[in-house]
C-alpha positions as a Markdown table, in Angstrom:
| # | Residue | x | y | z |
|---|---|---|---|---|
| 1 | Met | -133.4 | 131.3 | -42.8 |
| 2 | Gln | -131.7 | 129.2 | -40.1 |
| 3 | Lys | -135.1 | 128.5 | -38.4 |
| 4 | Lys | -136.7 | 127.6 | -41.8 |
| 5 | Leu | -133.9 | 125.1 | -42.6 |
| 6 | Arg | -134.0 | 123.6 | -39.1 |
| 7 | Ser | -137.8 | 123.2 | -39.4 |
| 8 | Ile | -137.4 | 121.5 | -42.8 |
| 9 | Leu | -134.6 | 119.3 | -41.5 |
| 10 | Leu | -136.8 | 118.2 | -38.5 |
| 11 | Leu | -139.7 | 117.5 | -40.8 |
| 12 | Val | -137.6 | 115.4 | -43.2 |
| 13 | Thr | -135.8 | 113.3 | -40.5 |
| 14 | Ser | -139.1 | 112.9 | -38.6 |
| 15 | Thr | -140.9 | 111.7 | -41.7 |
| 16 | Leu | -138.1 | 109.3 | -42.8 |
| 17 | Trp | -137.5 | 107.9 | -39.3 |
| 18 | Thr | -141.0 | 107.1 | -38.4 |
| 19 | Ser | -142.4 | 106.3 | -41.9 |
| 20 | Ala | -139.8 | 105.5 | -44.5 |
| 21 | Val | -137.3 | 103.4 | -42.6 |
| 22 | Gly | -139.7 | 101.8 | -40.3 |
| 23 | Phe | -137.2 | 100.3 | -37.8 |
| 24 | Ala | -137.6 | 103.0 | -35.2 |
| 25 | Gln | -139.1 | 103.1 | -31.8 |
| 26 | Lys | -142.0 | 105.6 | -31.4 |
| 27 | Gly | -140.6 | 108.9 | -30.1 |
| 28 | Asp | -137.2 | 108.6 | -31.8 |
| 29 | Ala | -137.9 | 111.1 | -34.6 |
| 30 | Gly | -136.0 | 114.3 | -35.2 |
| 31 | Gln | -132.8 | 113.3 | -33.3 |
| 32 | Ala | -129.5 | 114.4 | -34.8 |
| 33 | Gly | -127.7 | 111.8 | -36.8 |
| 34 | Glu | -130.6 | 109.4 | -37.1 |
| 35 | Phe | -129.6 | 108.5 | -40.7 |
| 36 | Leu | -126.7 | 106.7 | -39.2 |
| 37 | Arg | -129.0 | 104.6 | -37.1 |
| 38 | Tyr | -131.1 | 103.0 | -39.9 |
| 39 | Gly | -128.9 | 99.9 | -40.2 |
| 40 | Val | -127.0 | 98.4 | -43.1 |
| 41 | Gly | -126.1 | 95.0 | -44.5 |
| 42 | Gly | -128.4 | 92.2 | -45.5 |
| 43 | Arg | -127.2 | 89.9 | -42.8 |
| 44 | Ala | -127.6 | 92.4 | -39.9 |
| 45 | Leu | -131.0 | 93.6 | -41.1 |
| 46 | Gly | -132.2 | 90.1 | -41.7 |
| 47 | Met | -131.3 | 89.2 | -38.1 |
| 48 | Gly | -133.1 | 92.1 | -36.5 |
| 49 | His | -130.3 | 94.7 | -36.4 |
| 50 | Val | -127.9 | 92.4 | -34.4 |
| 51 | Phe | -124.2 | 92.3 | -35.5 |
| 52 | Thr | -121.9 | 93.7 | -32.8 |
| 53 | Gly | -120.7 | 90.4 | -31.6 |
| 54 | Leu | -120.4 | 88.7 | -35.0 |
| 55 | Ala | -118.9 | 91.6 | -37.0 |
| 56 | Asp | -117.3 | 89.7 | -39.9 |
| 57 | Asp | -118.2 | 91.4 | -43.2 |
| 58 | Ala | -117.9 | 94.8 | -44.8 |
| 59 | Ser | -120.9 | 96.2 | -42.9 |
| 60 | Thr | -118.9 | 95.9 | -39.7 |
| 61 | Ile | -117.5 | 99.4 | -40.5 |
| 62 | Tyr | -121.0 | 100.6 | -39.7 |
| 63 | Trp | -121.7 | 98.3 | -36.7 |
| 64 | Asn | -118.3 | 97.7 | -35.1 |
| 65 | Pro | -115.0 | 98.8 | -36.6 |
| 66 | Gly | -113.0 | 96.2 | -34.6 |
| 67 | Gly | -114.7 | 93.5 | -36.6 |
| 68 | Leu | -112.6 | 94.4 | -39.7 |
| 69 | Met | -110.0 | 91.9 | -38.5 |
| 70 | Asn | -112.7 | 89.2 | -38.6 |
| 71 | Val | -113.4 | 89.6 | -42.3 |
| 72 | Gln | -112.0 | 86.5 | -44.0 |
| 73 | Arg | -111.5 | 88.0 | -47.4 |
| 74 | Ala | -111.3 | 91.5 | -49.1 |
| 75 | Glu | -114.9 | 92.6 | -49.6 |
| 76 | Phe | -117.1 | 95.1 | -51.3 |
| 77 | Ser | -120.6 | 95.6 | -50.1 |
| 78 | Ser | -123.5 | 97.8 | -51.4 |
| 79 | Met | -127.0 | 98.7 | -50.5 |
| 80 | Tyr | -129.4 | 101.0 | -52.3 |
| 81 | Thr | -133.0 | 101.4 | -51.1 |
| 82 | Asn | -135.9 | 103.5 | -52.2 |
| 83 | Leu | -137.7 | 104.8 | -49.2 |
| 84 | Phe | -140.8 | 106.9 | -48.5 |
| 85 | Leu | -141.5 | 110.2 | -50.3 |
| 86 | Asp | -139.0 | 109.4 | -53.0 |
| 87 | Ser | -136.1 | 109.2 | -50.6 |
| 88 | Arg | -133.1 | 107.1 | -51.2 |
| 89 | Tyr | -130.7 | 105.4 | -48.8 |
| 90 | Thr | -127.3 | 104.2 | -49.9 |
| 91 | Tyr | -124.4 | 102.3 | -48.3 |
| 92 | Leu | -121.1 | 101.4 | -50.1 |
| 93 | Ala | -118.2 | 99.9 | -48.3 |
| 94 | Val | -114.9 | 98.1 | -48.9 |
| 95 | Ala | -113.0 | 96.1 | -46.3 |
| 96 | Leu | -109.4 | 95.2 | -46.7 |
| 97 | Pro | -108.1 | 92.8 | -43.9 |
| 98 | Arg | -104.5 | 91.9 | -43.6 |
| 99 | Ser | -103.6 | 93.9 | -46.8 |
| 100 | Phe | -101.0 | 96.5 | -47.5 |
| 101 | Met | -101.1 | 97.7 | -43.9 |
| 102 | Gly | -99.6 | 94.4 | -42.7 |
| 103 | Pro | -100.8 | 91.0 | -41.6 |
| 104 | His | -102.2 | 92.2 | -38.3 |
| 105 | Asn | -104.0 | 95.3 | -39.5 |
| 106 | Ala | -107.1 | 96.1 | -41.6 |
| 107 | Val | -108.5 | 99.2 | -43.2 |
| 108 | Gly | -112.0 | 100.0 | -44.6 |
| 109 | Leu | -113.9 | 102.8 | -46.3 |
| 110 | Ala | -117.6 | 103.4 | -46.3 |
| 111 | Trp | -120.1 | 105.9 | -47.5 |
| 112 | Val | -123.6 | 106.4 | -46.1 |
| 113 | Asn | -126.1 | 108.7 | -47.9 |
| 114 | Leu | -129.7 | 109.7 | -47.3 |
| 115 | Asn | -131.2 | 111.8 | -50.1 |
| 116 | Met | -134.6 | 113.4 | -50.9 |
| 117 | Ala | -135.3 | 115.6 | -53.9 |
| 118 | Asp | -137.7 | 118.3 | -55.3 |
| 119 | Phe | -139.0 | 120.2 | -52.3 |
| 120 | Asp | -140.9 | 123.3 | -53.2 |
| 121 | Gln | -139.5 | 126.6 | -51.8 |
| 122 | Arg | -142.0 | 129.5 | -51.5 |
| 123 | Asp | -141.8 | 133.0 | -50.3 |
| 124 | Ala | -144.0 | 134.8 | -47.7 |
| 125 | Asn | -146.7 | 135.3 | -50.4 |
| 126 | Asn | -146.6 | 131.6 | -51.2 |
| 127 | Glu | -145.0 | 132.3 | -54.6 |
| 128 | Arg | -142.8 | 129.4 | -55.8 |
| 129 | Leu | -139.1 | 130.3 | -55.8 |
| 130 | Gly | -137.9 | 127.0 | -57.1 |
| 131 | Ser | -137.1 | 123.6 | -55.8 |
| 132 | Phe | -134.3 | 122.2 | -53.6 |
| 133 | Asp | -133.0 | 118.8 | -52.4 |
| 134 | Phe | -131.9 | 117.5 | -49.0 |
| 135 | Phe | -129.2 | 115.0 | -48.1 |
| 136 | Glu | -127.2 | 113.8 | -45.2 |
| 137 | Gln | -124.1 | 111.8 | -45.8 |
| 138 | Ala | -121.1 | 110.3 | -43.9 |
| 139 | Leu | -117.7 | 109.3 | -45.2 |
| 140 | Ile | -116.1 | 106.8 | -42.9 |
| 141 | Leu | -112.4 | 105.8 | -42.8 |
| 142 | Ser | -111.9 | 102.7 | -40.6 |
| 143 | Gly | -108.9 | 101.0 | -39.3 |
| 144 | Ala | -108.4 | 97.9 | -37.0 |
| 145 | Arg | -105.6 | 95.9 | -35.4 |
| 146 | Glu | -105.4 | 92.5 | -33.6 |
| 147 | Ser | -103.6 | 91.4 | -30.5 |
| 148 | Val | -103.1 | 87.7 | -30.1 |
| 149 | Gly | -102.1 | 86.0 | -26.9 |
| 150 | Ser | -102.7 | 82.9 | -24.8 |
| 151 | Trp | -105.6 | 84.7 | -23.1 |
| 152 | Gly | -107.4 | 85.2 | -26.4 |
| 153 | Ile | -107.7 | 87.3 | -29.6 |
| 154 | Leu | -108.6 | 90.9 | -29.2 |
| 155 | Asn | -109.4 | 93.0 | -32.3 |
| 156 | Tyr | -110.0 | 96.7 | -31.9 |
| 157 | Gly | -110.7 | 99.5 | -34.3 |
| 158 | Leu | -111.5 | 103.2 | -34.9 |
| 159 | Asn | -113.8 | 105.0 | -37.3 |
| 160 | Phe | -113.0 | 108.6 | -38.4 |
| 161 | Lys | -116.1 | 110.1 | -40.0 |
| 162 | Ala | -116.9 | 113.3 | -41.8 |
| 163 | Val | -120.7 | 114.1 | -41.8 |
| 164 | Asn | -122.2 | 116.5 | -44.3 |
| 165 | Gln | -125.8 | 117.9 | -44.3 |
| 166 | Ala | -127.0 | 120.1 | -47.1 |
| 167 | Phe | -130.0 | 121.6 | -49.0 |
| 168 | Pro | -128.8 | 121.9 | -52.6 |
| 169 | Gly | -130.7 | 124.5 | -54.6 |
| 170 | Tyr | -132.1 | 126.3 | -51.6 |
| 171 | Ile | -132.2 | 130.1 | -52.1 |
| 172 | Ser | -131.2 | 131.8 | -48.9 |
| 173 | Glu | -132.2 | 135.3 | -47.9 |
| 174 | Asn | -128.7 | 136.4 | -47.0 |
| 175 | Gly | -126.7 | 134.2 | -49.4 |
| 176 | Ser | -125.2 | 132.0 | -46.7 |
| 177 | Ser | -124.4 | 128.3 | -47.5 |
| 178 | Ala | -127.2 | 125.9 | -46.9 |
| 179 | Gln | -124.9 | 123.1 | -45.7 |
| 180 | Gly | -122.9 | 122.1 | -42.6 |
| 181 | Trp | -120.0 | 119.7 | -41.7 |
| 182 | Gly | -119.2 | 117.7 | -38.6 |
| 183 | Phe | -116.5 | 115.2 | -37.6 |
| 184 | Gly | -116.6 | 112.3 | -35.2 |
| 185 | Val | -115.0 | 109.1 | -34.0 |
| 186 | Asp | -116.4 | 105.6 | -33.3 |
| 187 | Ile | -114.6 | 102.8 | -31.5 |
| 188 | Gly | -115.2 | 99.1 | -31.4 |
| 189 | Ala | -113.7 | 95.7 | -30.4 |
| 190 | Thr | -114.3 | 92.0 | -30.6 |
| 191 | Phe | -112.8 | 89.4 | -28.2 |
| 192 | Arg | -112.5 | 85.7 | -28.7 |
| 193 | Pro | -111.4 | 84.1 | -25.3 |
| 194 | Ile | -109.0 | 81.2 | -25.2 |
| 195 | Asn | -107.4 | 81.1 | -21.7 |
| 196 | Ala | -109.1 | 84.2 | -20.3 |
| 197 | Pro | -109.1 | 83.8 | -16.5 |
| 198 | Leu | -112.9 | 84.1 | -15.9 |
| 199 | Leu | -113.8 | 81.8 | -18.8 |
| 200 | Lys | -111.1 | 79.2 | -18.6 |
| 201 | Val | -113.3 | 77.0 | -16.6 |
| 202 | Leu | -115.2 | 76.2 | -19.8 |
| 203 | Pro | -113.7 | 73.5 | -22.1 |
| 204 | Leu | -112.1 | 74.9 | -25.2 |
| 205 | Arg | -114.5 | 73.0 | -27.4 |
| 206 | Tyr | -117.4 | 75.0 | -26.0 |
| 207 | Leu | -115.5 | 78.2 | -25.6 |
| 208 | Met | -114.0 | 78.6 | -29.0 |
| 209 | Pro | -117.3 | 79.4 | -30.9 |
| 210 | Leu | -117.9 | 82.4 | -28.6 |
| 211 | Gln | -117.1 | 85.9 | -29.6 |
| 212 | Leu | -117.9 | 89.1 | -27.7 |
| 213 | Gly | -118.2 | 92.6 | -29.2 |
| 214 | Val | -118.5 | 96.2 | -28.0 |
| 215 | Ala | -119.0 | 99.4 | -30.0 |
| 216 | Val | -119.4 | 103.1 | -29.1 |
| 217 | Gln | -120.8 | 105.2 | -31.9 |
| 218 | Asn | -120.1 | 108.9 | -31.7 |
| 219 | Leu | -117.6 | 108.5 | -28.8 |
| 220 | Leu | -116.4 | 111.9 | -30.1 |
| 221 | Pro | -119.7 | 113.1 | -31.5 |
| 222 | Pro | -120.1 | 115.2 | -34.6 |
| 223 | Lys | -121.7 | 118.6 | -34.1 |
| 224 | Ile | -123.4 | 119.8 | -37.2 |
| 225 | Gly | -125.6 | 122.7 | -38.3 |
| 226 | Ile | -126.6 | 124.7 | -41.4 |
| 227 | Gly | -124.4 | 127.6 | -42.2 |
| 228 | Ser | -123.5 | 129.6 | -39.1 |
| 229 | Gly | -126.6 | 128.5 | -37.1 |
| 230 | Glu | -126.8 | 126.4 | -34.0 |
| 231 | Lys | -125.1 | 123.0 | -34.2 |
| 232 | Asp | -126.8 | 119.8 | -33.2 |
| 233 | Lys | -124.7 | 117.2 | -31.3 |
| 234 | Tyr | -125.0 | 113.6 | -32.3 |
| 235 | Pro | -125.8 | 111.4 | -29.3 |
| 236 | Thr | -123.5 | 108.6 | -28.1 |
| 237 | Val | -124.7 | 105.1 | -28.7 |
| 238 | Phe | -123.3 | 102.2 | -26.7 |
| 239 | Arg | -123.7 | 98.5 | -27.9 |
| 240 | Trp | -122.4 | 95.2 | -26.7 |
| 241 | Gly | -123.1 | 91.8 | -28.1 |
| 242 | Ala | -122.2 | 88.2 | -28.3 |
| 243 | Ser | -122.3 | 85.5 | -31.0 |
| 244 | Tyr | -122.0 | 81.8 | -30.7 |
| 245 | Ala | -121.4 | 79.3 | -33.6 |
| 246 | Leu | -122.9 | 75.9 | -33.6 |
| 247 | Leu | -122.3 | 73.0 | -36.0 |
| 248 | Met | -125.5 | 71.1 | -36.9 |
| 249 | Gly | -124.8 | 68.3 | -39.3 |
| 250 | Gly | -123.1 | 70.0 | -42.2 |
| 251 | Ser | -124.6 | 73.4 | -41.4 |
| 252 | Arg | -123.3 | 76.2 | -39.2 |
| 253 | Val | -125.7 | 78.3 | -37.1 |
| 254 | Asn | -124.7 | 81.6 | -35.6 |
| 255 | Val | -126.8 | 82.7 | -32.6 |
| 256 | Leu | -126.5 | 86.4 | -31.7 |
| 257 | Tyr | -127.6 | 88.9 | -29.0 |
| 258 | Asp | -127.0 | 92.6 | -28.9 |
| 259 | Gln | -127.9 | 95.2 | -26.2 |
| 260 | Glu | -128.0 | 98.9 | -26.9 |
| 261 | Ile | -128.0 | 102.0 | -24.6 |
| 262 | Tyr | -129.0 | 105.1 | -26.5 |
| 263 | Ala | -129.6 | 108.6 | -25.1 |
| 264 | Lys | -132.5 | 108.5 | -22.5 |
| 265 | Arg | -134.4 | 105.7 | -24.2 |
| 266 | Lys | -135.2 | 102.2 | -22.9 |
| 267 | Ile | -132.4 | 99.6 | -23.4 |
| 268 | Gly | -132.7 | 97.9 | -26.7 |
| 269 | His | -132.5 | 94.1 | -27.0 |
| 270 | Phe | -131.8 | 92.4 | -30.3 |
| 271 | Phe | -131.9 | 88.7 | -31.1 |
| 272 | Gly | -130.8 | 86.9 | -34.3 |
| 273 | Ala | -129.8 | 83.7 | -35.9 |
| 274 | Glu | -128.1 | 82.8 | -39.1 |
| 275 | Ala | -127.9 | 79.3 | -40.7 |
| 276 | Leu | -125.2 | 78.7 | -43.2 |
| 277 | Phe | -125.8 | 75.6 | -45.3 |
| 278 | Pro | -123.4 | 73.4 | -47.3 |
| 279 | Glu | -123.3 | 73.6 | -51.1 |
| 280 | Leu | -126.7 | 73.3 | -52.6 |
| 281 | Phe | -125.0 | 72.9 | -56.0 |
| 282 | Thr | -121.3 | 73.2 | -56.8 |
| 283 | Gly | -120.2 | 76.7 | -55.7 |
| 284 | Thr | -123.6 | 77.7 | -54.4 |
| 285 | Leu | -123.9 | 78.3 | -50.7 |
| 286 | Pro | -127.3 | 79.3 | -49.3 |
| 287 | Ser | -128.2 | 80.9 | -45.9 |
| 288 | Leu | -131.3 | 81.8 | -43.9 |
| 289 | Arg | -131.7 | 84.4 | -41.2 |
| 290 | Ala | -134.3 | 85.6 | -38.6 |
| 291 | Gly | -134.3 | 88.1 | -35.8 |
| 292 | Phe | -136.3 | 90.3 | -33.4 |
| 293 | Ser | -135.8 | 93.8 | -32.1 |
| 294 | Ser | -137.4 | 95.1 | -28.9 |
| 295 | Arg | -137.4 | 98.6 | -30.3 |
| 296 | Thr | -139.9 | 97.7 | -33.0 |
| 297 | Ser | -141.5 | 94.6 | -31.4 |
| 298 | Ser | -141.5 | 93.0 | -34.9 |
| 299 | Pro | -139.6 | 90.1 | -36.4 |
| 300 | Ser | -137.4 | 90.2 | -39.4 |
| 301 | Phe | -136.3 | 87.6 | -41.9 |
| 302 | Gly | -133.6 | 87.2 | -44.5 |
| 303 | Gly | -131.5 | 85.0 | -46.5 |
| 304 | Gly | -128.9 | 84.9 | -49.3 |
| 305 | Ile | -127.0 | 82.8 | -51.7 |
| 306 | Lys | -123.2 | 83.0 | -52.3 |
| 307 | Leu | -122.0 | 82.1 | -55.8 |
| 308 | Asp | -118.4 | 80.9 | -55.3 |
| 309 | Tyr | -117.5 | 79.6 | -58.8 |
| 310 | Leu | -114.4 | 81.7 | -59.4 |
| 311 | Gln | -111.1 | 81.2 | -57.6 |
| 312 | Ser | -110.4 | 84.9 | -57.3 |
| 313 | Ala | -113.9 | 86.2 | -56.4 |
| 314 | Ala | -117.3 | 85.3 | -55.1 |
| 315 | Ile | -120.7 | 87.1 | -55.3 |
| 316 | Arg | -123.3 | 87.1 | -52.5 |
| 317 | Ile | -126.8 | 88.3 | -52.9 |
| 318 | Asp | -128.8 | 88.9 | -49.7 |
| 319 | Phe | -132.3 | 90.0 | -48.8 |
| 320 | Ala | -133.9 | 91.3 | -45.6 |
| 321 | Tyr | -137.6 | 91.5 | -44.9 |
| 322 | Ala | -139.1 | 93.3 | -41.9 |
| 323 | Leu | -142.7 | 92.3 | -41.0 |
| 324 | Lys | -144.8 | 95.4 | -40.3 |
| 325 | Pro | -142.1 | 97.4 | -38.5 |
| 326 | His | -144.5 | 100.3 | -37.8 |
| 327 | Asp | -148.3 | 100.5 | -37.4 |
| 328 | Ala | -148.6 | 102.9 | -40.3 |
| 329 | Leu | -146.2 | 101.0 | -42.7 |
| 330 | Asp | -146.2 | 98.0 | -45.0 |
| 331 | Ser | -143.6 | 95.4 | -44.6 |
| 332 | Asp | -140.1 | 96.3 | -45.7 |
| 333 | Phe | -138.0 | 94.4 | -48.3 |
| 334 | Arg | -134.4 | 95.1 | -49.3 |
| 335 | Leu | -131.7 | 93.6 | -51.6 |
| 336 | Phe | -128.0 | 93.7 | -51.1 |
| 337 | Leu | -124.9 | 92.8 | -53.2 |
| 338 | Thr | -121.5 | 91.8 | -51.8 |
| 339 | Ile | -118.4 | 90.8 | -53.7 |
| 340 | Asp | -115.6 | 88.9 | -52.0 |
| 341 | Phe | -112.2 | 88.8 | -53.7 |
| 342 | Gly | -108.5 | 88.0 | -53.1 |
| 343 | Lys | -106.9 | 85.7 | -50.6 |
| 344 | His | -108.9 | 83.7 | -48.0 |
| 345 | Phe | -107.9 | 84.4 | -44.3 |
| 346 | Asn | -109.3 | 81.2 | -42.8 |
| 347 | Ala | -107.9 | 78.5 | -40.6 |
| 348 | Gln | -105.9 | 77.0 | -43.5 |
| 349 | Tyr | -104.2 | 80.4 | -44.2 |
| 350 | Phe | -102.9 | 80.5 | -40.6 |
| 351 | Ala | -101.8 | 76.9 | -40.6 |
| 352 | Asp | -99.9 | 77.5 | -43.9 |
| 353 | His | -98.0 | 80.4 | -42.3 |
| 354 | Ile | -96.6 | 78.3 | -39.4 |
| 355 | Gln | -92.9 | 77.9 | -40.0 |
| 356 | Pro | -91.1 | 75.4 | -37.7 |
| 357 | Asp | -87.9 | 77.5 | -37.7 |
| 358 | Gly | -89.8 | 80.7 | -37.1 |
| 359 | Pro | -89.9 | 82.7 | -33.8 |
| 360 | Asp | -91.9 | 80.9 | -31.1 |
| 361 | Arg | -94.1 | 83.8 | -30.5 |
| 362 | Gln | -95.1 | 84.1 | -34.1 |
| 363 | Gln | -95.8 | 80.3 | -34.3 |
| 364 | Met | -97.9 | 80.6 | -31.2 |
| 365 | Arg | -100.0 | 83.4 | -32.7 |
| 366 | Tyr | -100.7 | 81.4 | -35.9 |
| 367 | His | -101.6 | 78.3 | -33.9 |
| 368 | Leu | -104.0 | 80.3 | -31.7 |
| 369 | Gln | -105.6 | 81.8 | -34.9 |
| 370 | Ala | -106.0 | 78.4 | -36.4 |
| 371 | Leu | -107.4 | 77.0 | -33.2 |
| 372 | Thr | -110.1 | 79.6 | -32.9 |
| 373 | Arg | -111.4 | 78.7 | -36.3 |
| 374 | Phe | -111.7 | 75.1 | -35.5 |
| 375 | Ile | -115.4 | 75.0 | -36.5 |
| 376 | Glu | -114.2 | 75.1 | -40.1 |
| 377 | Asn | -111.5 | 72.4 | -39.8 |
| 378 | Asn | -111.4 | 70.3 | -36.7 |
| 379 | Glu | -108.2 | 68.5 | -37.7 |
| 380 | Leu | -106.2 | 71.7 | -38.1 |
| 381 | Ala | -107.4 | 72.8 | -34.7 |
| 382 | Arg | -106.3 | 69.5 | -33.1 |
| 383 | Thr | -102.9 | 69.9 | -34.6 |
| 384 | Ser | -102.6 | 73.5 | -33.3 |
| 385 | Ala | -103.9 | 72.5 | -29.9 |
| 386 | Trp | -101.3 | 69.8 | -29.5 |
| 387 | Ala | -98.5 | 72.2 | -30.6 |
| 388 | Leu | -99.6 | 74.7 | -28.0 |
| 389 | Ala | -99.9 | 72.1 | -25.3 |
| 390 | Asp | -96.5 | 70.5 | -26.1 |
| 391 | Lys | -94.4 | 73.5 | -26.7 |
| 392 | Phe | -95.8 | 77.0 | -27.0 |
| 393 | Asp | -98.1 | 77.4 | -24.1 |
| 394 | Arg | -97.4 | 74.6 | -21.6 |
| 395 | Ala | -98.9 | 76.7 | -18.7 |
| 396 | Asn | -102.3 | 76.0 | -20.2 |
| 397 | Arg | -101.5 | 72.4 | -21.3 |
| 398 | Leu | -104.5 | 70.7 | -19.8 |
| 399 | His | -106.9 | 73.2 | -21.4 |
| 400 | Tyr | -105.6 | 72.3 | -24.9 |
| 401 | Leu | -105.5 | 68.6 | -24.2 |
| 402 | Glu | -109.1 | 68.6 | -23.0 |
| 403 | Phe | -109.9 | 69.8 | -26.6 |
| 404 | Ile | -107.9 | 66.9 | -28.1 |
| 405 | Lys | -109.0 | 64.3 | -25.4 |
| 406 | Gly | -107.7 | 60.7 | -25.7 |
| 407 | Leu | -104.6 | 59.2 | -24.2 |
| 408 | Leu | -102.7 | 62.5 | -24.1 |
| 409 | Leu | -105.3 | 64.0 | -21.8 |
| 410 | Ala | -105.5 | 60.9 | -19.6 |
| 411 | Asn | -101.7 | 60.8 | -19.1 |
| 412 | Ala | -101.6 | 64.6 | -18.3 |
| 413 | Leu | -104.3 | 64.3 | -15.8 |
| 414 | Tyr | -102.6 | 61.3 | -14.2 |
| 415 | Glu | -99.3 | 63.2 | -14.0 |
| 416 | Gln | -101.0 | 66.2 | -12.4 |
| 417 | Leu | -102.8 | 64.1 | -9.9 |
| 418 | Met | -99.6 | 62.2 | -8.8 |
| 419 | Asp | -97.7 | 65.5 | -8.4 |
| 420 | Gln | -100.4 | 66.8 | -6.1 |
| 421 | Val | -100.6 | 63.6 | -4.1 |
| 422 | Arg | -96.8 | 63.6 | -3.6 |
| 423 | Ser | -96.7 | 67.2 | -2.5 |
| 424 | Ser | -99.5 | 67.0 | 0.0 |
| 425 | Thr | -99.7 | 65.4 | 3.4 |
| 426 | Asp | -103.0 | 66.9 | 4.4 |
| 427 | Pro | -105.7 | 64.2 | 4.7 |
| 428 | Asp | -108.5 | 66.6 | 3.7 |
| 429 | Val | -106.6 | 67.6 | 0.5 |
| 430 | Ile | -105.9 | 64.0 | -0.4 |
| 431 | Gln | -109.6 | 63.2 | 0.0 |
| 432 | Lys | -110.5 | 66.0 | -2.4 |
| 433 | Leu | -108.1 | 64.5 | -4.9 |
| 434 | Gln | -110.3 | 61.4 | -5.2 |
| 435 | Ser | -112.6 | 63.2 | -7.5 |
| 436 | Gln | -109.7 | 64.0 | -9.8 |
| 437 | Ala | -108.7 | 60.4 | -9.7 |
| 438 | Arg | -112.2 | 59.4 | -10.9 |
| 439 | Glu | -111.8 | 61.9 | -13.8 |
| 440 | Val | -108.5 | 60.2 | -14.7 |
| 441 | Asp | -110.0 | 56.8 | -14.5 |
| 442 | Ala | -113.0 | 57.8 | -16.7 |
| 443 | Glu | -110.8 | 59.2 | -19.4 |
| 444 | Tyr | -108.6 | 56.1 | -19.5 |
| 445 | Asn | -111.7 | 53.9 | -19.7 |
| 446 | Arg | -113.1 | 56.0 | -22.5 |
| 447 | Val | -109.9 | 55.7 | -24.5 |
| 448 | Ile | -109.6 | 52.0 | -23.9 |
| 449 | Ser | -113.3 | 51.6 | -25.0 |
| 450 | Glu | -112.6 | 53.4 | -28.2 |
| 451 | Ile | -109.5 | 51.3 | -29.0 |
| 452 | Glu | -111.5 | 48.1 | -28.3 |
| 453 | Lys | -114.2 | 49.2 | -30.7 |
| 454 | Glu | -111.7 | 49.9 | -33.5 |
| 455 | Gln | -110.1 | 46.5 | -33.0 |
| 456 | Lys | -113.4 | 44.7 | -33.3 |
| 457 | Gln | -114.2 | 46.4 | -36.6 |
| 458 | Pro | -113.4 | 44.2 | -39.7 |
């Protein structure tokens, strides 16, 4: 009985992996836990399965649990897809950032299900005994927390998942249960550098749009088998990625890259981009996406529209389209529904929570949060950068003033230069300071030039 069920399971997963889902690399079929590798979320699938470094909606429970702290509003996400051979794939998730667990924590819950129905069961004489179904499902409880400091913002999280595999309706020879359970753990994190030692050489204006991510699926792998039979161990999957946000006119473009190390296969490379456009009509926010996966050597495309008419909720409808993901398959098209609700956790939220009479460390955390979201509101970021430079993080004063620029930066550079000149008698060192003097001069000239232009305007 165990051998029969294992053979059926191998056939089902092989067929689905190579034919129904169509995002696999040849030779991937029949591996334990492949149903947790199909990919979820309209944004990630539209960008070629890249999301580890961006990780900012409810699908991050699947991709990178650390990203729960990046979700800017409570969110419900759903995906339902009809696949090959009457199979169905479902993903439901809810993400609750900064909710009842406290302002620096987030929780999430997700359900992933792969189901196929109406297999014929026959005896040794080929007599039909009835029909049975097959499903694999995972219930995922996710939690995340943030750590904010002058060095940057680190979000980290855990997934605890219960995996179930079953053949409902199967008539066993010895009456044993035709199902099995396994339990596992995933981990993930995102990091947004601010004054990190290795990256501090970059100006804040170019550093703030960068976010790095890492995730390990099946760090503690589930082991699952049918009944009392041999249990299959899920392989560990390692991913890291990066995202970078660009402002182009009134639009925002996220550029992403992921790399994946999985079992003994070739390293996977994933590239994607997402353009978020300003309102097409009142409360209507469109987006377009594209991506490429080295595992399939085929492009994918996607898009969506967010309907933000209500104060308490917004609806987002996304689609993803994979162009000929497998030689034997047609192109793949999917639809997704997402509902955002509750409070917005954007730059304005953190700015509103800054209390002048509050603890310095708390004020510093909120200023750093507002600063990292400068792409949404540059004026809020400038205010926070000045507060950090003037009071809360004077050790990195120049880094913040470079973001603000203007007379403040020129004066700070001049003061630093004069301190170094007064404290050094080495002719070689003084000669090297000449380049800094030219930098000071250039900043003063730029400021003066801007003032003269403003004075000439009527």
